[in-house]
KOLKEVO-99770 format. One line per field, with one value per residue (C-alpha): residue in one letter; x, y, z. Coordinates in pm, 1 decimal, decimal comma. Layout:
BEGIN
rest <- (A  ...)
x <- (X  ...)
y <- (Y  ...)
z <- (Z  ...)
//
This chain:
BEGIN
rest <- (X  X  X  X  X  X  X  X  X  X  X  X  X  X  X  X  X  X  X  X  X  X  X  X  X  X  X  X  X  X  X  X  X  X  X  X  X  X  X  X  X  X  X  X  X  X  X  X  X  X  X  X  X  X  X  X  X  X  X  X  X  X  X  X  X  X  X  X  X  X  X  X  X  X  X  X  X  X  X  X  X  X  X  X  X  X  X  X  X  X  X  X  X  X  X  X  X  X  X  X  X  X  X  X  X  X  X  X  X  X  X  X  X  X  X  X  X  X  X  X  X  X  X  X  X  X  X  X  X  X  X  X  X  X  X  X  X  X  X  X  X  X  X  X  X  X  X  X  X  X  X  X  X  X  X  X  X  X  X  X  X  X  X  X  X  X  X  X  X  X  X  X  X  X  X  X  X  X  X  X  X  X  X  X  X  X  X  X  X  X  X  X  X  X  X  X  X  X  X  X  X  X  X  X  X  X  X  X  X  X  X  X  X  X  X  X  X  X  X  X  X  X  X  X  X  X  X  X  X  X  X  X  X  X  X  X  X  X  X  X  X  X  X  X  X  X  X  X  X  X  X  X  X  X  X  X  X  X  X  X  X  X  X  X  X  X  X  X  X  X  X  X  X  X  X  X  X  X  X  X  X  X  X  X  X  X  X  X  X  X  X  X  X  X  X  X  X  X  X  X  X  X  X  X  X  X  X  X  X  X  X  X  X  X  X  X  X  X  X  X  X  X  X  X  X  X  X  X  X  X  X  X  X  X  X  X  X  X  X  X  X  X  X  X  X  X  X  X  X  X  X  X  X  X  X  X  X  X  X  X  X  X  X  X  X  X  X  X  X  X  X  X  X  X  X  X  X  X  X  X  X  X  X  X  X  X  X  X  X  X  X  X  X  X  X  X  X  X  X  X  X  X)
x <- (5187,3  5433,7  5250,7  5351,1  5712,5  5703,6  5646,2  5912,0  6179,6  6079,4  6085,5  6395,6  6577,5  6404,9  6634,9  6923,3  6929,5  6993,5  7411,9  7421,9  7261,3  7519,5  7577,4  7263,3  6928,7  6752,8  6413,2  6083,2  5764,1  5491,6  5236,7  4948,6  4617,7  4327,2  4025,9  3680,1  3458,5  3100,7  3019,6  3243,3  3505,9  3821,1  3766,2  4028,0  4134,4  4193,2  4403,2  4619,6  4678,7  4795,5  5001,5  5208,0  5280,1  5390,8  5607,6  5746,8  5851,8  6023,3  6245,9  6278,6  6456,0  6648,9  6839,8  7202,2  7050,1  6809,2  6932,5  6809,1  6854,1  6579,2  6576,6  6580,1  6328,1  6076,7  5845,1  5519,9  5168,8  5061,5  4738,5  4888,1  5124,2  4845,3  4687,1  5032,9  5103,0  4666,2  4672,0  4368,5  4519,3  4820,7  4926,8  5250,9  5293,2  5171,2  5399,2  5726,5  5673,1  5591,8  5876,2  6161,9  6017,0  6138,9  6499,4  6451,3  6522,9  6227,5  5907,8  5707,3  5334,5  5006,8  4684,5  4456,4  4085,1  3907,8  3698,1  3463,9  3720,1  3997,9  4246,3  4365,7  4685,4  4809,6  5135,2  5340,1  5681,3  5765,2  6094,5  6090,6  6322,9  6232,5  5832,9  5761,0  5565,4  5592,5  5300,2  5193,3  4910,6  4830,3  4534,7  4559,2  4303,5  4166,6  4302,4  4650,2  5008,6  5137,6  5455,5  5389,6  5230,5  5462,6  5750,2  5596,4  5511,3  5845,6  6037,7  5815,6  5873,2  6249,3  6394,8  6744,0  7040,9  7248,8  7551,9  7437,4  7456,3  7081,6  7082,5  7062,5  6938,7  6699,8  6696,2  6347,4  6291,3  5959,8  5855,6  5548,1  5499,8  5613,5  5969,8  5834,8  5940,5  5687,1  5818,2  5572,4  5436,3  5412,3  5666,0  5564,8  5781,0  5577,8  5271,8  5531,8  5545,4  5909,3  5909,3  5791,2  5916,4  6128,2  6211,7  6135,7  6317,3  6372,0  6638,8  6513,9  6795,6  6815,8  6614,9  6651,5  6768,8  6518,0  6218,1  5988,1  5711,4  5774,4  5456,4  5409,3  5150,3  5118,2  4802,5  4655,0  4837,2  4754,2  4886,5  5280,3  5381,4  5666,6  5897,3  6244,0  6525,8  6747,1  7067,8  7265,9  7512,1  7437,0  7253,1  6977,5  6756,6  6397,0  6292,7  5953,8  5724,0  5383,9  5085,5  4830,3  4467,1  4266,5  3954,2  3750,6  3835,7  3753,9  3454,8  3353,2  3437,0  3191,0  2935,6  2902,8  2909,7  2585,7  2411,9  2417,7  2284,0  2007,5  1926,5  1915,1  1696,7  1430,9  1459,8  1431,5  1104,7  899,0  991,8  835,2  585,7  465,7  487,8  288,9  23,7  -1,3  -53,1  -299,1  -532,8  -469,9  -479,6  -587,2  -877,3  -1009,7  -1000,8  -1223,0  -1491,2  -1803,5  -1793,6  -1508,8  -1555,6  -1890,0  -2047,4  -2354,6  -2536,6  -2769,8  -2793,0  -2511,0  -2280,7  -1916,5  -1569,3  -1254,5  -884,3  -939,5  -1028,4  -677,4  -445,7  -825,7  -952,7  -1263,7  -1420,5  -1372,0  -1476,6  -1824,1  -1888,4  -1751,2  -1902,2  -2178,8  -2416,9  -2385,4  -2196,4  -2279,7  -2029,3  -1774,1  -1453,7  -1172,3  -915,4  -966,1  -954,3  -626,9  -477,8  -580,5  -391,9  -107,8  -69,3  -177,2  153,9  375,8  193,2  377,3  679,4  657,0  588,9  903,2  1134,5  950,3  1040,6  1384,7  1431,4  1268,2  1488,4  1803,2  1731,2  1666,8  1979,1  2190,0  1994,0  2107,1  2447,3  2478,1  2378,4  2641,0  2896,5  2844,9  2821,5  3177,7  3374,0  3184,7  3244,7  3374,3  3702,9  3860,5  3703,5  3405,2  3089,9  2913,5  2549,9  2470,0  2165,8  1951,8  1792,0  1538,3  1383,7  1063,6  949,3  576,0  398,7  59,0  -184,3  -297,9  21,9  331,0  602,4  863,1  838,4  1187,3  1200,4  1538,6  1606,6  1910,4)
y <- (11033,9  10768,7  10910,1  11291,5  11134,3  10945,2  11275,0  11477,9  11208,4  11238,9  11620,7  11625,0  11397,7  11616,2  11878,5  11741,7  11388,0  11546,1  11589,2  11229,5  11153,0  11099,9  11007,5  11019,7  11191,8  10905,4  10900,1  10667,4  10596,4  10484,6  10285,2  10473,4  10532,9  10430,6  10649,6  10447,9  10372,0  10384,4  10144,9  10313,3  10032,7  10047,5  9863,2  9604,8  9718,0  10070,6  9891,3  9686,3  9983,6  10170,9  9881,3  9864,5  10255,9  10259,5  9911,6  10110,0  10447,9  10243,1  10036,0  10382,4  10505,0  10215,8  10279,8  10429,8  10790,2  10849,3  11144,7  10982,8  10592,8  10470,7  10494,7  10200,9  9960,0  10238,2  10007,7  10119,1  10229,3  10567,0  10470,6  10204,3  10536,8  10812,9  10547,9  10502,7  10848,0  10940,2  11181,2  11255,2  11434,7  11480,4  11798,1  11874,7  11914,5  11535,1  11370,5  11493,6  11300,1  10993,2  11125,2  11152,8  10809,8  10638,0  10875,4  11009,4  11327,6  11330,3  11165,6  11066,3  10965,9  11024,8  10839,3  10689,4  10763,3  10595,0  10871,5  10679,1  10572,4  10705,5  10668,2  11037,2  10977,3  11254,3  11225,2  11467,4  11495,7  11663,5  11790,1  11671,2  11928,2  12212,9  12127,2  12195,8  11983,4  11919,6  11803,9  11642,3  11474,0  11271,6  11098,4  10701,4  10573,7  10234,5  9923,6  10133,0  10103,2  10250,8  10234,7  10587,2  10786,4  10666,3  10805,3  11112,0  11167,9  11057,0  11316,1  11586,2  11563,3  11400,5  11362,0  11189,7  11282,2  11572,2  11421,7  11081,1  10851,2  10800,6  10741,5  10398,2  10232,5  9952,3  9725,3  9581,2  9246,7  9168,7  8787,9  8613,8  8256,7  8060,8  8274,4  8534,4  8900,8  9125,7  9410,6  9708,7  9811,5  10066,5  10105,7  10209,0  10317,7  10411,1  10455,6  10674,6  10626,5  10590,8  10506,3  10218,6  9869,0  9839,6  9511,1  9338,9  9547,1  9963,7  10049,5  10345,2  10576,6  10833,0  10614,8  10678,1  10368,9  10206,5  9972,3  10053,7  9899,4  9834,8  9758,2  9696,7  9721,0  9496,5  9460,9  9097,8  9030,8  9065,8  9385,1  9243,6  9419,9  9334,7  9526,5  9583,4  9731,7  9954,9  10083,9  10380,8  10391,9  9997,1  9853,4  9608,1  9407,0  9239,9  8961,1  9018,4  8681,6  8859,4  8576,9  8639,6  8719,3  8458,6  8319,8  8365,7  8729,1  8797,5  8604,6  8842,2  9133,5  9058,5  8948,3  9276,9  9453,9  9230,7  9246,5  9643,4  9610,6  9364,7  9634,0  9890,8  9703,5  9645,0  10028,1  10111,0  9872,1  10007,1  10322,9  10288,4  10073,9  10299,3  10575,9  10416,5  10314,5  10679,8  10805,5  10532,1  10501,0  10911,7  11087,3  10921,4  10717,4  11080,9  11265,5  11017,1  10992,7  11128,0  11392,5  11549,8  11477,2  11634,4  11504,0  11619,0  11459,1  11139,4  10826,6  10611,3  10933,2  10870,6  11017,8  10780,1  10740,6  10597,1  10988,9  11063,1  11244,6  11379,0  11751,6  11851,5  11876,3  11595,7  11386,6  11567,5  11501,4  11120,7  11022,3  10760,8  10786,7  11187,3  11403,4  11759,3  11904,8  11799,1  11903,8  11838,1  11995,6  11697,0  11445,2  11635,0  11607,6  11220,0  11173,7  11340,2  11089,7  10819,8  10843,0  10880,5  10558,5  10364,1  10561,4  10453,2  10078,7  10093,2  10200,4  9913,3  9705,9  9764,2  9766,7  9443,8  9299,4  9454,6  9267,1  8922,3  8964,5  9019,2  8797,0  8470,2  8691,9  8629,9  8225,0  8202,2  8305,9  8122,4  7852,3  7911,1  7862,5  7511,3  7409,7  7035,2  6919,0  6988,9  6766,0  6731,0  6779,2  7076,9  7157,7  7447,3  7665,3  7866,5  8148,5  8375,6  8708,1  8871,1  9174,6  9234,8  9611,5  9699,0  9938,0  9744,9  9630,9  9509,1  9210,2  8985,7  8614,0  8428,4  8059,3  7854,5  7526,5  7308,2)
z <- (15000,8  14809,9  14533,9  14620,4  14733,6  14365,7  14171,2  14374,9  14271,0  13924,8  13881,8  14067,8  13797,6  13529,2  13695,4  13769,5  13572,6  13266,7  13278,8  13332,4  12976,1  12721,4  12356,8  12118,7  12346,6  12449,0  12278,6  12423,3  12178,2  12386,5  12255,8  12047,6  12215,9  12031,9  11992,7  12112,5  11833,4  11765,2  12048,4  12278,4  12287,5  12100,1  11716,5  11690,9  11307,3  11485,3  11732,1  11479,1  11280,1  11616,4  11689,9  11364,1  11340,3  11671,7  11578,2  11204,0  11470,2  11708,6  11442,2  11268,3  11563,4  11627,1  11285,1  11286,1  11059,2  11372,5  11589,8  11873,8  12093,7  12202,1  12602,0  12777,7  12880,7  12729,3  12515,6  12715,4  12605,5  12635,6  12828,2  13072,7  13193,4  13185,0  13444,4  13632,6  13700,5  13764,6  13443,1  13332,6  12998,8  12818,5  12965,1  12955,1  13342,2  13365,8  13044,1  13166,2  13435,7  13250,8  13064,1  13323,6  13460,5  13168,3  13130,6  12853,1  12712,9  12438,1  12445,6  12161,9  12191,2  12046,5  11921,4  11599,2  11529,4  11325,6  11093,4  10831,1  10548,9  10690,2  11014,7  11196,8  11319,1  11538,4  11708,6  11991,6  12006,3  12398,2  12501,6  12871,6  12978,5  12784,7  12880,2  12473,5  12292,3  11850,1  11682,8  11367,7  11185,5  10890,9  10758,3  10667,7  10394,2  10567,0  10420,4  10342,1  10433,9  10787,4  10658,4  10413,9  10703,5  10994,1  10751,1  10707,8  11076,1  11184,6  10913,0  11019,8  11432,5  11421,8  11050,4  11028,5  11204,5  11036,2  10823,7  10807,0  10484,2  10464,0  10069,3  9934,3  9601,2  9525,2  9233,0  9190,1  8906,6  8846,2  8731,6  8668,1  8831,2  8529,8  8507,6  8239,6  8274,2  8333,4  8087,3  8249,6  8565,1  8826,0  9112,7  9474,5  9773,3  10058,6  9843,6  9611,9  9269,7  9153,5  8845,8  8574,5  8479,3  8203,1  8077,5  8391,6  8633,1  8752,0  8960,2  9238,9  9368,2  9699,6  9907,0  10278,9  10522,7  10687,7  10647,3  10338,9  10149,0  9780,9  9550,9  9177,6  9004,5  8677,4  8436,6  8454,8  8816,9  9183,2  9325,7  9518,1  9823,1  10052,3  10288,7  10211,2  10461,3  10294,3  10416,5  10369,6  10095,7  9955,1  9710,2  9757,4  9542,2  9501,2  9298,2  9283,5  9182,6  9080,2  9106,9  8811,2  8868,2  8905,1  8758,6  9015,4  9087,1  8726,9  8762,7  9100,4  8953,2  8614,0  8847,2  9031,7  8696,1  8593,7  8954,2  8875,8  8598,3  8711,8  8926,1  8654,5  8424,4  8735,4  8804,8  8435,5  8390,3  8690,0  8616,1  8274,6  8392,2  8661,7  8379,0  8151,4  8432,9  8535,9  8170,4  8090,4  8358,1  8536,0  8205,9  7891,1  8055,9  8283,5  7963,3  7744,9  7999,2  7893,4  8131,2  8022,8  7620,1  7679,7  7323,1  7175,2  6907,2  6833,4  7026,7  7061,0  6943,3  7061,4  7029,7  7157,8  7111,6  6788,2  6673,9  6741,0  6462,5  6304,8  6304,5  6469,8  6170,4  5986,8  6339,8  6298,0  5905,5  5980,2  6270,8  6281,6  6486,7  6399,6  6670,1  6629,8  6915,7  7163,2  7372,3  7127,7  7385,9  7639,6  7295,3  7240,9  7572,3  7593,4  7236,3  7417,0  7680,1  7484,6  7332,1  7640,7  7719,1  7492,6  7523,4  7890,3  7770,8  7589,9  7863,0  8022,9  7813,2  7768,2  8127,0  8128,7  7835,0  8014,0  8356,6  8153,0  7968,4  8312,2  8504,7  8223,9  8233,4  8645,7  8560,9  8326,4  8526,2  8800,8  8590,3  8425,9  8797,8  8754,9  8449,7  8398,2  8308,8  7969,4  7693,4  7847,8  7680,3  7838,0  7746,9  7535,4  7484,3  7219,5  7415,7  7245,2  7403,8  7217,7  7411,7  7417,9  7377,0  7382,6  7508,1  7797,2  7903,3  7829,0  7896,3  7706,4  7581,5  7651,0  7558,8  7571,6  7482,9  7664,1)
//
């Protein structure tokens, strides 16, 4: 009974309380709900994204250019309000009760769901009195900035107050840790590219009032990112200090490249060796078996791989002991596969060589991060690699002098 009376009072508030709301309409922005992850519970990363987007939406609603004002004490969570009002879903009939309880003209709510490498962000804007709902959705790459997504969703559903001066200007200056001006680099506002640095600076005009994520990408430097507040009709300045890419980052990148090269070398070596073994044992040997060659002649008469390249008659004329007939087609097949065996050995040798070089480079990259101080005498090594290929197998010799 108390619950029914509470709901009745809220409905009456919807119908008769609107005339008391003066000035800009009031908006309540509920904390976005987080969809459960694969384990059945919300993932911490997704929860953080939902929290950041909620914060950005509320800050935009408080800007002077917003057509709404935040309803008092309306910083509630969607999931909590649904539980409080016993809402099994987000049907308009139930959400208007929540909106009225927060004394809001409109209610903004939604959810965040992770789908692979992207977050699916969906919002709903409910007109409490008209009971109409507008929807908007965007995808955000995992690890990406929430500012751009929030801005687009906000503008789709709410936008700015008409007649408001929303344009601002930002001057970006970029320099290194040593004070050297960074001559070139890309400047992005909310992940939208706005231009290139020229002489270490760039002026961006027509930026909407509010908080924006400014990013700078320049060769040889770490990506710079900072949130800047822009005010309509005013000029803001950002002095960006870019950090040089560390030796450790470069070494990590090189290590990844050589690890991939090592894996590829091992794969090529295994493929070449496997093909060579198949060619020799399954094809060459089988074709040179006496039952396949069907040799007829004097005792001890034989035909083998040494006869490759000779004509049938030439083999008969020069054989000793005398061969009077044999299966020449089987010999030709054996010779063809013998050539393929050598090709397999060669491919395997190339893979082995690549794997050895990659392994050495990986070792050198690891040592590079632990080099002695400047002026200390380091070790010098001489390396020699000699591949060995034979019909019976393949390999390589490695010698190192330290």
